[in-house]
C-alpha positions in Angstrom: 118.2 84.7 39.0 117.9 85.4 42.7 121.1 86.2 44.5 122.3 83.4 46.8 122.0 84.5 50.4 125.3 85.0 52.1 126.0 82.8 55.1 127.7 84.3 58.1 131.1 82.7 58.9 131.7 84.6 62.1 130.9 82.7 65.3 129.3 84.3 68.4 132.6 84.5 70.3 134.3 86.0 67.2 131.7 88.8 67.3 132.3 89.5 71.0 136.1 89.6 70.4 135.7 92.0 67.5 133.2 94.2 69.3 135.7 94.6 72.2 138.0 96.4 69.8 136.2 99.7 70.5 137.8 99.7 74.0 141.2 100.0 72.2 140.2 102.3 69.3 137.9 104.7 71.3 138.5 104.0 75.0 137.4 107.4 76.4 134.3 107.6 74.3 133.3 104.0 75.1 134.0 104.5 78.8 131.9 107.7 78.9 129.0 106.0 77.0 129.0 103.1 79.5 129.2 105.6 82.4 126.2 107.5 81.0 124.2 104.3 80.8 125.3 103.3 84.3 124.2 106.7 85.7 120.7 106.2 84.1 120.4 102.6 85.3 121.7 103.4 88.8 119.1 106.2 89.0 116.3 103.8 88.3 117.7 101.2 90.7 118.3 103.7 93.5 114.8 105.3 93.3 112.9 102.1 92.8 114.8 100.5 95.7 113.8 103.5 97.8 110.1 102.9 96.9 110.3 99.2 97.8 112.1 100.0 101.0 109.3 102.4 102.0 106.8 99.7 101.1 108.6 97.1 103.1 108.9 99.3 106.2 105.3 100.4 106.1 103.8 97.0 105.5 106.2 95.4 107.9 104.7 97.7 110.6 101.2 96.6 109.6 101.7 92.9 108.9 103.3 91.5 112.0 101.2 88.4 112.1 99.1 86.6 109.5 96.1 86.3 111.8 96.0 90.1 112.2 95.1 90.4 108.4 91.9 88.5 108.8 91.0 90.0 112.2 88.3 92.7 112.7 88.2 95.1 115.7 84.5 95.6 116.7 83.3 98.2 119.1 80.2 100.4 119.7 80.1 104.1 119.4 80.9 106.0 122.6 77.7 107.9 122.4 75.5 104.8 122.0 73.8 103.0 124.9 75.1 99.6 123.7 77.9 97.8 125.4 79.9 94.6 124.9 79.2 92.0 127.6 79.7 88.3 127.9 76.4 87.6 126.1 77.5 89.7 123.2 80.8 87.8 123.1 79.0 84.5 123.1 76.7 85.6 120.3 79.7 86.7 118.2 81.5 83.4 118.8 78.5 81.6 117.5 78.6 83.3 114.1 79.5 80.8 111.3 82.4 83.0 109.9 84.1 83.4 113.3 87.2 81.4 114.1 88.5 83.1 117.2 87.7 86.1 119.5 89.6 88.2 122.0 87.7 90.6 124.2 89.5 93.7 125.6 88.4 95.5 128.8 89.8 98.8 129.9 90.0 100.3 133.4 91.9 103.0 135.2 94.1 102.3 138.2 97.5 102.5 139.7 100.8 100.6 139.5 103.4 100.2 142.3 107.0 99.2 142.3 108.1 99.2 145.9 107.4 102.6 147.3 106.8 104.2 143.9 103.3 104.5 142.6 102.1 105.8 139.3 98.6 106.6 138.0 97.5 104.5 135.0 94.7 106.0 133.0 94.5 102.8 130.9 94.8 99.3 132.3 93.9 96.8 129.6 92.7 93.4 130.6 93.2 91.0 127.7 93.5 87.4 126.6 97.0 86.3 125.5 95.8 85.8 121.9 95.2 89.6 121.7 98.8 90.2 120.7 98.6 87.7 117.8 95.2 88.8 116.6 95.9 92.5 116.8 99.4 92.1 115.3 101.0 94.2 118.1 104.0 93.0 120.0 106.2 94.9 122.6 109.2 96.8 121.1 111.3 95.3 123.9 110.8 91.9 125.5 107.9 89.6 124.7 104.1 89.4 125.2 102.7 87.0 127.8 101.5 83.6 126.7 98.5 81.5 127.6 98.7 80.6 131.3 101.6 83.0 131.9 101.4 85.8 134.4 103.1 89.0 133.4 102.6 92.6 132.3 103.4 94.7 129.3 103.9 98.5 129.8 104.2 101.6 127.7 107.2 103.9 128.1 105.1 106.6 129.7 103.8 104.0 132.2 107.4 103.3 133.3 108.1 107.0 133.6 105.2 107.5 135.9 106.7 105.1 138.3 110.2 106.4 137.8 111.7 103.8 135.6 113.4 104.4 132.2 112.3 102.2 129.2 115.4 100.2 128.5 116.3 96.6 128.1 117.7 96.5 131.6 114.5 98.1 133.0 112.6 94.8 132.8 111.7 94.1 136.4 108.6 93.4 138.4 105.4 95.3 139.4 104.6 94.7 143.0 101.0 95.9 143.2 98.1 96.8 140.9 95.1 98.7 141.9 92.1 98.8 139.5 89.1 101.1 139.8 86.4 98.5 138.8 83.0 100.1 137.7 79.9 98.7 139.4 76.4 98.6 137.9 75.2 101.5 140.1 77.8 103.8 138.5 80.3 103.7 141.5 83.7 102.2 141.5 85.2 99.4 143.5 88.9 99.1 144.2 90.4 95.8 143.2 93.9 95.0 144.4 96.2 92.6 142.8 99.0 91.9 145.2 101.2 89.8 143.0 104.8 90.3 141.8 104.2 90.5 138.1 107.3 90.4 135.8 107.5 93.1 133.2 107.7 91.0 130.1 107.5 93.7 127.5 107.8 97.4 126.9 106.3 99.6 124.2 108.8 102.3 123.6 106.5 104.7 121.7 106.6 108.0 123.7 103.3 109.1 122.1 101.4 106.2 123.7 99.7 107.2 127.0 100.6 105.4 130.3 99.2 102.0 129.7 99.5 98.6 131.3 98.4 95.3 129.6 97.6 92.4 132.0 96.1 88.9 131.5 92.5 88.4 132.5 93.5 85.4 134.6 95.0 87.6 137.4 91.8 89.6 137.8 90.1 88.9 141.2 86.7 89.5 139.5 86.1 88.8 135.8 85.2 91.9 133.7 81.5 92.4 133.1 81.9 94.9 130.2 84.4 95.3 127.4 85.6 98.2 125.3 86.2 96.2 122.1 86.5 92.7 120.8 88.9 91.3 118.2 87.2 88.8 115.9 89.2 86.6 113.6 87.5 85.3 110.5 87.9 81.7 109.4 89.7 82.7 106.2 90.3 85.7 103.9 87.0 85.1 102.0 85.0 85.3 105.3 86.3 88.8 106.2 83.8 90.8 104.2 80.7 88.7 105.1 81.7 88.9 108.8 82.2 92.6 108.5 78.7 93.1 107.1 77.2 90.9 109.8 78.8 92.8 112.6 78.0 96.2 111.1 74.4 95.3 110.9 74.5 94.6 114.6 75.6 98.2 115.2 79.4 97.7 115.6 82.0 100.0 114.3 84.6 97.8 112.4 88.2 98.5 111.8 90.4 96.0 110.0 94.2 95.9 109.6 93.7 94.5 106.1 92.1 97.9 105.1 95.2 99.7 106.3 97.4 97.2 104.4 95.5 97.7 101.2 95.6 101.5 101.5 99.4 101.3 102.3 100.0 99.1 99.2 98.2 101.6 97.0 100.1 104.5 98.4 103.5 102.8 98.2 102.8 101.6 94.7 102.1 105.1 93.6 105.3 106.3 95.3 107.3 103.5 93.6 105.8 104.2 90.2 106.5 108.0 90.6 110.1 107.3 91.6 110.5 104.9 88.7 109.2 107.5 86.2 111.9 109.9 87.4 114.5 107.2 87.1 113.3 106.2 83.6 113.5 109.8 82.5 117.2 109.8 83.4 117.6 106.5 81.6 116.0 107.8 78.4 118.5 110.7 78.4 121.3 108.2 78.8 119.8 106.0 76.0 119.7 109.0 73.6 123.4 109.7 74.4 124.3 106.1 73.6 122.3 106.1 70.3 124.2 109.3 69.3 127.5 107.7 70.2 126.7 104.6 68.1 125.6 106.7 65.2 128.7 108.8 65.2 130.8 105.6 65.5 129.2 104.3 62.4 129.8 107.5 60.4 133.5 107.4 61.5 133.8 103.8 60.5 132.3 103.8 57.0 135.8 103.1 55.5 136.2 100.2 57.8 132.9 98.8 56.7 134.0 99.1 53.1 137.2 97.2 53.9 135.3 94.4 55.7 133.0 94.0 52.8 135.8 94.1 50.3 137.5 91.2 51.9 134.3 89.1 52.0 132.4 90.1 55.1 128.6 89.6 54.6 125.9 92.1 55.3 124.8 89.9 58.3 128.3 89.9 59.7 128.6 93.6 59.5 125.2 94.2 61.0 125.9 91.7 63.9 129.2 93.3 64.6 127.6 96.8 65.2 124.8 95.2 67.1 127.2 93.2 69.3 129.1 96.4 70.1 126.0 98.2 71.3 124.8 95.2 73.2 128.2 94.9 75.0 128.0 98.6 75.9 124.4 98.3 77.1 125.2 95.2 79.2 128.2 96.8 80.8 126.2 99.9 81.5 123.4 97.9 83.1 125.9 95.9 85.3 127.6 99.1 86.3 124.3 100.9 87.0 123.1 98.0 89.2 126.3 98.0 91.2 126.3 101.8 91.6 122.6 101.9 92.7 123.0 99.0 95.1 126.2 100.5 96.5 124.6 103.8 97.2 121.7 102.1 98.8 124.0 100.0 101.0 126.0 103.0 102.1 122.8 105.0 103.0 121.3 101.9 104.8 124.5 101.6 106.8 124.5 105.3 107.7 120.8 105.5 108.6 121.1 102.3 110.7 123.9 103.9 112.7 121.9 107.1 113.2 118.8 105.1 114.3 120.8 103.0 116.8 122.4 106.0 118.3 119.1 107.7 118.7 117.7 104.7 120.6 115.8 103.1 117.8 116.4 99.9 115.8 118.4 99.5 112.6 116.5 99.2 109.3 117.0 99.1 105.6 115.4 102.0 103.7 116.7 100.9 100.3 115.6 97.3 99.2 116.0 96.0 95.7 114.2 92.8 94.7 116.3 90.3 92.8 113.8 90.1 90.0 113.9 93.8 89.5 117.7 93.7 89.2 117.5 91.1 86.5 114.7 93.1 84.8 116.9 96.2 84.8 119.8 94.3 83.3 117.5 93.0 80.6 116.2 96.5 79.9 119.8 97.8 79.5 120.5 95.0 77.0 117.3 96.0 75.1 118.3 99.6 75.1 121.8 98.7 73.8 120.2 96.7 71.0 117.8 99.4 70.0 120.5 102.1 70.1 122.7 100.0 67.8 120.0 98.8 65.5 119.9 101.8 63.1 123.7 102.1 62.7 123.9 98.3 62.2 121.3 98.3 59.5 122.9 101.3 57.7 126.3 99.5 57.9 124.8 96.3 56.5 123.2 98.1 53.5 126.4 100.1 52.8 128.2 98.9 49.7 132.0 99.0 49.5 131.9 101.6 46.7 129.7 103.9 48.8 131.9 103.4 51.9 135.1 104.4 50.0 133.4 107.4 48.4 132.3 108.7 51.8 135.8 108.3 53.1 
């Protein structure tokens, strides 16, 4: 005759209630085990949040507008005899994969504010859509819009005319002189006597003195251009458009290439940091397994008593498993809270430092919600695995063997 399978009479909440007894019987050992798990989990959370933060900051600098991802920058080599003129622009606009263009001309000249005059080695004459297609916006203020007259300056440009790049420095430029190249190789001075408001400032001190002005204020339209921004119709048109322009002799640079390279780099960094964190988690998991195994050895007499009064093998197994799952869950919750807390504290400190140094606040540690839930699930799995062997040994233990080991 086959033995009749024993049916468990303990409900789920009964198992939880019994498993919590370990906090009364072995409070210090249980607390230290949970703390060890929390340290391992918090290490993973902390390092991975650092990796995601770096990725967010780097990609956030590159992806400022969606249009910039499908825009190509086309220019000729400096040593070539080719140049971008209006015919070149019209030919590019006629290409089937082109949705929008923005030519950029560069000249040298001077800016004046009252009696102060500063030499500008770079005066960029652009269309307003240049900011959107290039994905660049002023650090302070705003770019000029279609039909709007204004100017965007670099911090070095402001310094050449004796103005400090701060929010309250946004004023007006009273006069612009442009050294306009002629076909015979000489230069013609073009004067723009308009009070142009300073709409935006680029605070990067490494950027040379530069002024960006709209093409609509030019007395004479530019006849040659340094580069042209070409927006593709969609993401699938980027590569065919790149091939077409390269065949015409253009040098192509695309922001999407930088984004893809940045993603690969930050993914490698995040994976490397995660490996270090998982190493610490494995050490914690080994410690938890050792604690559960010792706990089983110390409780063999208790197992014998439970089975003597009618507890089934399934109930004994589930009891040990529930204890390890509770410890793993609490360790996961504690680890997530510790990792997030450390990240928040460091974010707060770094933001204060950045603000005091004249920069903007930022978050270096960012943890996606899905990863927090994944880590919590991982901690439960680790708790289950750590308690599986002791639970199975306890389930197979007969009352006689238990009392003999005592």
